N, C-alpha and C positions, 0 to 999 in steps of 0.2 A: 723526249717529247712524245714518243709513241706511248709510253707508260702513262703520261698525263692525259692524253687523248682517250685511252682505254678507261681510265678512272672516271673521266668526265662523262663518257658514254654510259658506263654502268650506273653512275649516279643519276643521269637523266632518265634511264630506263626505270630505275627504282622509283623516282618521283611520278612517272606516268602510271606505273602499276599501283602505287599508293593512292593516287587520285582516282583511278578506276575502282579500287576496292572500297573507297568511301562514297562512291556514287556520283562523283562530279567529274567534269571534263578536266583534262590536264591543264593546270594553270588557273583553275577557277578558285576564287576566294569564297569561303563559306558564307560570307555576308552578301554576296552578289545574288541578285534575283535571277531565276531561271527564265529562259525565253518564254514569252507568253504563248499560249495555245491559240492558233488561228485556224478557223474553218472557213473555206470559200464555198459560196452557194450560188449556183447559176439560177437566175430568175427567168421564168418562162411565162409568156402571155397566153391568153385563152386560145390563140391560133396555134399554139405549140411552138412558137419561135422564141428565141432568146431575146429578152428586152433589157437585161442588165445583170449586174452581179451584186452580191452582198458578201460582207465578211463579218465574222464574229470573232472577237478577240477577248480572251480571258485575261483580265488585268486585276490581280489580287482578288478581291471579293466582288468584282463587277464584270459584266460582259458588255462590251461595246459593239453595237451593231452599226455597220457602215453600209448604206444602200446607195447605189448609183444605177439609175434606170432611165430609159427613153421610151417614147411612143406610148405614154400613158395618158389617160384623159386628165386634163388640167383640173385642179381643185384639191380639196381636202379629202383624204382617204384614210380609212382604218387600216391598221397593220397589226398582225398578231402572229404569235408562234402557235402552230397547230400540233395536235398530238401524234400524227402519223407521218412518217417520212415517205410520202407517196404523192405525186403531183400529176394526175392524169387530166389533160385538157379535154374539153373546154371549161368544165365547171369546178375542177379541183376538189370535188367532194371527197375524193379518196384521202385527202389530208386530214379528214376527221374533224372533230370539234377543237376548240381552243385547248392548248396545253394547260391542264388543270389537275395536277396530281393531288392537290389538297381539297378537291371537290367543293370549290366555292362557287358563287354566282359571278356573273360578268360585271365588269365596269369599275373604274376608279371611284365613281360617285355612288355605287351601289352599297348600301349598308351591310349587305351579306357578301360582297365581293372582296377581292377581285381575283380573276384567274392569273396564274403565273404567266400565261401567254399574252396577257393584255399589255399593249404598248401605246404610247401617245400617237395621235394622228400625225400624218405626214402631209406636206403641201407640195403638189406637183405644179410646176411652172406652166405658163401659157404655151410654151413650146413642147410640153409633154415630158419634160425631164425632171428628175428629182435627184438630189444629192444631199443626204442627211446622215447624221450620227445620233444614235440613241444609246444611252447608257442605262442598264438595268442591274439591280443588285438582287433580284429575286430568282434568277436562273443561274446556271453554271454550265461550263463545258467540261467540268471534271466528271470522269466516269463514276458509276456506282452511287450516284446521288439521286434522290427522288425528284429533284428539280433540274436534272441534267438534260440539256437539249440533245446530248449525244447518247440517248438511251437506246436500248435494243430496238431495232426497227426504225430508228431515227425520228425526227420531228420535221416540221415544215415551217417556212416563213410565207405568209399569205398577205397580199394587199387586196383590199376590198374596193368596190366601186364607189362607196359613199363614206362620209365621215362616221366615226364611232361616236355615239352619244354618251359613252362612258357610264351607262346605267342599265340599258335594256338587256335582259338575259335572253338568249345565250350569246349574242354576238354584237351588241351595241347598235342594232338597227343599221349596220354598215353595208348591207346589200350583198350582191353577188361577189364571188371571188374572181379577181381579174388577173392576178399574178401569183405564181407559186414557185417556191424553191425548196429542194430537199436538203435538210441538215443532217449530216452523218458524222 
């Protein structure tokens, strides 16, 4: 019995070492997907206080943005990825311009657009809350890509005071920045 147990233990150790040497976790099947990359983003309002959270999840060739926030002005608001991972209240101008590695103009309806950081408007409920999912296939969380939100220095997620008109360069006539979160 002792001999069988030693053989079983050696065999198990060999399988673990083999799995580690080919880059997968022990017991992983090569056809299984790896766990998606998830980035958590704290959202801060103009007063410098936390108003919610966002998560970004890489799922194959898409990034899913999930936003939950409170104490926002009701109505339709522009939301964008910005080029710099810095959110200094109250105006969040430290986040820079929209994330635009391809140097295009702004807006889904702009014939010369659109920025990689352009996203569809969001609707905030009468009670000041928003819970929304947005999927985009034009950015990635993978490192070392020109369209990566996890670039050196980071990027930011910004919510604006008004709706984005999807055409006016550089920011869709969406007004001041009212919420910001650093993506790293």
